[in-house]
C-alpha positions in Angstrom: 0.0 0.0 0.0 2.3 2.8 1.3 5.9 2.1 2.3 6.3 4.6 5.1 9.8 5.6 6.3 9.3 8.2 8.9 12.0 10.6 10.2 10.2 13.6 11.7 8.9 11.5 14.6 12.5 10.9 15.7 12.8 14.5 16.6 12.0 15.8 20.1 8.4 15.0 20.9 7.6 18.6 21.9 7.9 19.5 18.2 4.6 17.8 17.3 1.5 16.1 18.7 0.6 12.5 17.8 -2.9 12.8 16.3 -5.1 10.5 14.3 -7.4 12.0 11.7 -11.1 12.2 12.6 -13.1 9.7 10.5 -15.8 11.0 8.1 -19.2 9.6 7.2 -18.9 8.6 3.6 -15.6 9.0 1.8 -15.6 9.0 -2.0 -12.6 9.5 -4.2 -13.0 12.5 -6.5 -9.6 12.8 -8.1 -6.3 11.0 -7.8 -2.8 11.5 -9.3 -1.6 8.2 -10.8 1.8 9.6 -12.1 2.6 11.1 -8.7 1.6 7.9 -6.9 4.0 5.9 -9.1 6.8 8.4 -8.3 6.0 7.8 -4.6 6.2 4.1 -4.9 2.4 3.7 -4.5 0.5 1.4 -6.8 -1.7 3.7 -8.9 -4.4 1.1 -9.1 -4.8 1.2 -5.4 -5.9 4.8 -5.6 -9.1 3.6 -7.3 -10.1 1.3 -4.5 -12.5 1.9 -1.7 -9.6 1.2 0.7 -7.7 4.2 -0.7 -10.7 6.5 -0.1 -10.9 5.3 3.5 -7.2 5.9 4.1 -7.0 9.2 2.4 -10.1 10.5 4.1 -8.6 9.6 7.4 -11.0 6.8 8.4 -8.2 4.2 8.4 -4.6 4.7 9.6 -2.5 2.4 7.4 0.3 0.3 8.7 3.6 2.2 9.2 2.0 5.6 9.4 2.7 7.8 12.4 0.0 10.5 12.3 0.9 13.8 13.8 0.2 17.6 13.8 3.3 19.8 13.6 4.0 22.7 16.0 5.1 26.0 14.6 4.6 29.8 15.2 4.7 32.7 12.8 4.3 36.2 11.7 0.8 36.7 10.2 0.6 39.9 8.1 3.6 41.0 10.1 2.0 40.3 13.5 3.7 37.7 15.8 1.6 34.7 16.9 3.6 32.6 19.3 1.8 29.3 18.6 0.2 28.1 15.4 0.6 24.6 14.2 -1.3 22.2 11.9 -4.9 23.2 12.7 -6.6 21.2 10.0 -3.9 18.9 8.7 -2.4 15.5 9.8 1.0 14.3 8.6 0.5 10.6 8.0 4.2 9.9 7.5 7.0 10.0 4.9 7.9 7.9 1.9 11.1 7.7 -0.1 10.1 7.8 -3.7 11.4 6.0 -6.8 13.6 9.1 -7.4 15.2 8.7 -4.0 13.6 11.9 -2.6 11.9 11.8 0.8 8.4 13.3 0.9 5.6 13.9 3.4 2.1 12.5 2.9 -0.3 14.9 4.6 -4.1 14.9 4.9 -5.5 18.5 4.8 -9.0 18.9 6.1 -8.7 15.8 8.3 -10.2 17.2 11.5 -9.3 19.2 14.6 -5.9 19.1 16.3 -4.6 20.7 19.5 -3.6 23.6 17.2 -7.0 24.2 15.6 -7.7 27.3 17.8 -11.4 26.6 18.0 -11.6 25.8 14.3 -13.3 22.6 13.0 -10.2 21.3 11.3 -12.1 20.6 8.1 -11.9 21.8 4.5 -14.7 22.3 2.1 -14.6 21.1 -1.5 -13.7 24.5 -3.1 -10.3 25.1 -1.5 -9.4 21.4 -2.0 -10.0 21.5 -5.7 -8.4 25.0 -6.0 -5.2 23.7 -4.4 -5.2 20.5 -6.4 -5.5 22.4 -9.7 -3.1 25.2 -8.9 -0.4 23.0 -7.3 -0.4 20.5 -10.2 -0.3 23.3 -12.7 2.6 24.9 -10.9 4.4 21.5 -11.0 3.8 21.2 -14.7 5.2 24.7 -15.2 8.4 23.7 -13.4 7.8 25.6 -10.2 8.9 24.0 -6.9 5.7 23.1 -5.1 3.7 20.8 -2.9 1.7 18.3 -4.9 -1.8 16.8 -4.8 -2.1 13.1 -4.7 -5.9 12.8 -4.1 -9.1 14.7 -3.3 -11.7 12.8 -1.3 -15.3 13.9 -0.6 -16.2 13.3 3.0 -20.0 13.0 2.7 -20.3 15.6 5.4 -21.2 19.3 5.5 -18.8 22.0 6.5 -20.3 25.2 7.9 -18.7 28.4 6.6 -20.8 31.3 5.5 -23.1 28.6 4.2 -23.3 24.8 4.4 -20.8 23.4 2.0 -19.6 19.9 1.0 -16.5 18.7 2.9 -13.4 17.2 1.3 -9.8 16.1 2.2 -6.8 16.9 0.1 -3.8 14.5 0.2 -0.9 16.9 0.0 2.7 15.8 -0.9 5.7 17.9 0.1 9.4 17.4 0.4 8.6 18.5 3.9 6.1 20.7 5.8 8.8 22.5 7.8 8.4 26.2 7.7 10.2 29.4 8.9 7.6 29.3 11.7 8.9 25.8 12.7 12.1 27.4 13.7 10.6 30.6 15.1 8.5 28.7 17.8 11.6 27.0 19.3 13.7 30.2 19.2 10.9 32.1 20.9 10.7 29.4 23.6 14.5 29.5 24.0 14.6 25.8 23.3 18.0 25.5 21.8 18.0 21.7 21.8 14.9 21.5 19.6 16.2 24.3 17.4 19.5 22.5 16.8 17.7 19.2 16.2 15.4 20.8 13.6 18.3 22.5 11.9 20.3 19.2 11.7 17.2 17.5 10.3 16.7 20.1 7.6 20.3 20.1 6.6 20.3 16.3 6.3 17.0 16.2 4.5 17.1 19.2 2.2 20.6 20.7 2.0 23.2 18.0 2.7 25.9 20.1 1.1 25.3 23.0 3.4 28.2 23.8 5.7 26.4 24.1 9.1 24.0 26.8 10.1 25.4 29.5 7.8 25.3 27.1 4.9 21.7 26.4 5.7 20.8 30.1 5.8 22.6 30.6 2.4 20.8 27.6 0.9 17.4 28.8 2.0 18.0 32.4 0.8 19.0 31.0 -2.6 16.1 28.7 -2.9 13.6 31.5 -2.1 15.2 33.7 -4.7 14.6 31.1 -7.3 11.1 30.4 -6.1 9.8 34.0 -6.0 11.3 34.7 -9.4 9.4 31.7 -10.8 6.2 33.1 -9.2 6.7 36.5 -10.7 7.4 35.0 -14.2 3.9 33.4 -14.1 2.0 36.4 -12.7 1.3 34.3 -9.6 0.2 35.9 -6.4 0.4 33.7 -3.3 -1.9 35.9 -1.2 -0.8 35.0 2.3 3.0 35.0 2.6 3.1 34.7 6.4 6.3 33.1 7.9 4.3 30.0 8.7 3.6 29.7 5.0 7.2 29.8 3.8 8.6 26.3 3.4 12.2 25.8 4.2 12.5 23.3 1.3 11.9 26.1 -1.2 8.5 24.8 -2.3 5.3 26.7 -2.8 3.0 25.8 0.1 -0.4 26.7 1.4 -2.2 27.9 -1.7 -5.3 29.3 0.1 -6.3 32.6 -1.6 -3.8 32.3 -4.4 -4.5 33.5 -7.9 -2.9 34.2 -11.2 -3.2 37.7 -12.7 -5.2 38.3 -15.8 -4.5 41.9 -16.6 -1.0 42.8 -15.6 -1.0 45.1 -12.5 2.0 45.2 -10.2 -0.2 46.1 -7.3 -2.8 43.3 -7.9 -4.2 41.7 -4.8 -6.8 38.9 -4.7 -6.7 37.6 -1.1 -9.8 38.8 0.7 -7.9 39.0 4.0 -5.0 41.1 2.5 -6.9 44.4 3.0 -3.7 46.6 3.0 -2.0 44.9 0.0 0.9 43.6 2.0 1.2 40.6 -0.3 0.5 42.3 -3.6 2.3 40.9 -6.7 5.1 43.4 -6.7 5.6 43.1 -2.9 6.4 39.4 -3.0 10.2 39.7 -3.3 10.3 42.2 -0.4 8.2 40.0 1.8 10.4 37.0 1.0 13.3 39.1 2.2 11.4 40.1 5.4 10.5 36.4 6.1 14.1 35.3 5.5 15.2 37.9 8.1 12.9 36.3 10.6 14.4 32.9 9.7 17.9 34.2 10.3 16.8 35.7 13.6 15.5 32.3 14.7 18.9 30.7 13.9 21.0 33.2 15.9 20.7 31.3 19.2 22.6 28.4 17.5 25.7 30.5 16.9 28.5 30.6 19.5 29.1 34.3 19.1 25.7 35.8 18.6 26.8 39.4 18.2 29.1 38.4 15.3 26.4 36.2 13.9 23.9 39.1 13.7 26.4 41.0 11.6 27.2 38.0 9.4 23.6 36.9 9.0 22.6 40.5 8.1 25.1 40.4 5.2 23.9 37.0 4.1 20.3 38.0 4.1 21.1 41.2 2.2 22.4 39.1 -0.7 18.8 38.1 -1.5 18.0 41.2 -3.7 20.9 40.5 -6.0 20.2 36.7 -6.1 16.6 37.4 -6.8 17.3 40.0 -9.5 19.6 37.5 -11.2 16.9 34.8 -11.1 14.3 37.4 -12.3 16.3 38.3 -15.3 16.9 34.6 -16.1 13.1 33.9 -15.9 11.9 36.9 -17.8 14.9 36.7 -20.3 13.6 33.3 -21.3 10.1 34.7 -21.6 11.3 37.2 -24.2 13.6 34.7 -26.0 17.0 35.9 -24.7 19.4 32.9 -24.5 22.0 34.4 -22.2 20.1 36.9 -20.0 22.2 39.4 -18.1 21.3 42.4 -16.0 21.6 44.7 -19.1 18.4 43.0 -20.4 16.4 44.1 -17.4 15.6 47.5 -19.0 14.1 45.8 -22.1 12.0 43.5 -19.9 10.9 46.3 -17.6 9.9 48.5 -20.6 7.6 45.7 -21.8 6.0 45.3 -18.4 5.5 49.0 -18.2 3.6 49.0 -21.5 1.6 46.0 -20.3 0.6 47.8 -17.1 -0.3 51.0 -19.0 -2.4 49.2 -21.6 -4.0 46.6 -19.3 -2.5 43.7 -21.3 -3.2 40.2 -20.2 0.0 38.8 -18.5 -0.1 35.2 -19.7 -1.4 35.9 -23.2 1.0 38.7 -23.9 4.0 36.4 -23.4 2.3 33.4 -25.0 1.8 35.4 -28.2 4.8 37.6 -28.1 6.5 35.8 -31.0 3.4 36.1 -33.2 1.6 39.1 -34.8 -1.2 38.6 -32.4 0.8 40.1 -29.6 0.0 43.6 -30.7 -3.7 42.9 -29.9 -2.8 43.1 -26.2 -1.9 46.8 -26.5 -3.9 49.9 -27.1 -0.7 51.9 -27.8 0.4 49.9 -30.7 3.1 52.4 -31.8 4.8 52.1 -28.4 4.7 48.3 -28.6 6.1 48.4 -32.2 9.0 50.6 -31.0 9.7 48.2 -28.2 9.5 45.3 -30.6 12.2 46.8 -32.9 14.6 46.9 -29.9 13.6 43.4 -28.9 14.3 42.0 -32.4 17.9 43.3 -32.1 18.5 41.6 -28.8 16.6 38.2 -29.0 18.4 35.0 -29.7 18.2 33.3 -33.1 16.2 30.5 -31.6 14.0 32.9 -29.6 10.8 31.1 -30.5 12.0 27.8 -29.1 13.3 29.5 -25.9 10.0 31.3 -25.4 7.9 28.2 -26.1 9.5 26.5 -23.1 9.1 29.5 -20.8 5.6 30.8 -21.6 2.5 28.7 -20.7 -0.3 28.9 -23.1 -2.8 28.4 -20.3 -3.0 28.8 -16.5 -5.7 28.0 -14.0 -7.5 31.3 -14.4 -9.6 32.4 -11.5 -12.9 32.4 -13.3 -12.2 28.9 -14.7 -11.4 27.6 -11.2 -14.6 29.1 -9.8 -16.6 27.5 -12.6 -15.3 24.0 -11.9 -15.8 24.4 -8.2 -19.4 25.4 -8.8 -19.9 22.4 -11.0 -18.3 20.1 -8.4 -20.5 21.4 -5.6 -23.5 20.6 -7.9 -22.1 17.1 -8.3 -20.4 17.3 -11.6 -16.6 16.7 -11.5 -16.2 16.5 -15.3 -15.3 20.2 -15.7 -12.6 19.8 -13.0 -11.0 16.9 -14.8 -11.1 18.7 -18.1 -9.4 21.8 -16.7 -6.9 19.7 -14.9 -6.0 18.0 -18.1 -5.3 21.4 -19.8 -3.4 23.1 -17.0 -1.1 20.1 -16.5 0.0 20.5 -20.2 0.6 24.2 -20.0 3.1 24.6 -22.8 1.2 22.5 -25.4 -0.5 24.1 -28.3 -4.2 24.6 -27.7 -6.5 22.8 -30.1 -10.0 24.2 -30.9 -11.6 22.3 -28.0 -9.2 23.8 -25.5 -8.6 27.3 -26.9 -11.3 28.9 -24.7 -9.3 28.0 -21.6 -6.7 30.7 -22.6 -9.4 33.4 -22.9 -9.3 36.1 -20.2 -12.5 36.6 -18.3 -15.3 38.8 -19.6 -16.4 41.7 -17.5 -19.1 39.5 -15.9 -16.5 36.7 -15.1 -13.8 38.7 -13.4 -13.0 37.3 -9.9 -12.0 40.2 -7.6 -11.3 38.2 -4.4 -10.1 34.8 -3.4 -10.6 33.1 0.0 -8.7 30.9 2.4 -11.6 28.5 3.0 -10.9 28.2 6.7 
């Protein structure tokens, strides 16, 4: 069934709480990821069985599992919360996949834990399907991310603003360790737990890191790559709290995430981000802020803490340059430059400025940039033509090939995601599966039957806010 090989449970017991999932009334498999199962060493045929639905809904704890809820703290919208933790998720255990990589298997929406803070510990169907779609699309676009193994209906009702169908997502991650996982032990002055966690992360994620400073450098570099990848897709995470930043460098906790339609650097979708803290253009700066909190949590592990503060400050301050180099690499590929350097940043930025001024669609502008249709995204066609002349002088001879591998033809647009959620709530999962099939082949040419998935929303279809689902 599942060949568990658990390591987190060997850490100090105060870092988690053993916790079984809460059984549900009538589990039913809604979607499962056979390719991911195979990579994890799980028989894909098993996912189609009633037993799999029972296990992945939390009704049956399989042999070898060690269910637990992880403890962490975090800054939420900049405000310190000394204790958070898995409030609606249970880590079943870990597996070492066919690729040799260790990954967590977690049930999200599996019932209350000691960290639920009076919440019900459940998830409703909408956020489960949103995370499934977006995380799998991100993986297909080459972005480090948690993955979705399965979505299971619970046969129960979840009370939010209204009564909604419940569901459980089986989430896969290289780990669920966060910046907040370190912060909680630093705040409690628990140096033993802090050291044990650091040693675990180095061994698990960054085996080439040279001690604590090497760990910090590795996490800074991984976040620079990740945020640049987000920016290159017009992706807005929506809730970049320190408890939502994975030390592994994966995108985690999709919640109120969204992809932009019209390019707007100040775009915000998250209904709880009322001040725009996590707007698209703010994401690199917030990543730097979060990394500073991570560095602060590591200071107690250093023998000379005053010297460490100065050293860590310098290491954290390398992030902007690392990020800029990754950003130029990402956007250089999007405009067909084979060897992007900082000198290309002005060309890219001029295009983005035109896009913002003219309300160009982010995804479709880059998807069509190598074709005559690109000009249709711009109202000031003369300005775009002038930019194009400069671009033609700088792009690589094989620019079209470079761009084809960097620019998705389709993304999980907000209105399409909302459509499939509405259909699923009404009992029809077919639209979900059709959209999933499209967004997990994001670079493929769109045939006639799929071309409408690339269309931006009409004025009546625009989604202005996205929600966490808690």
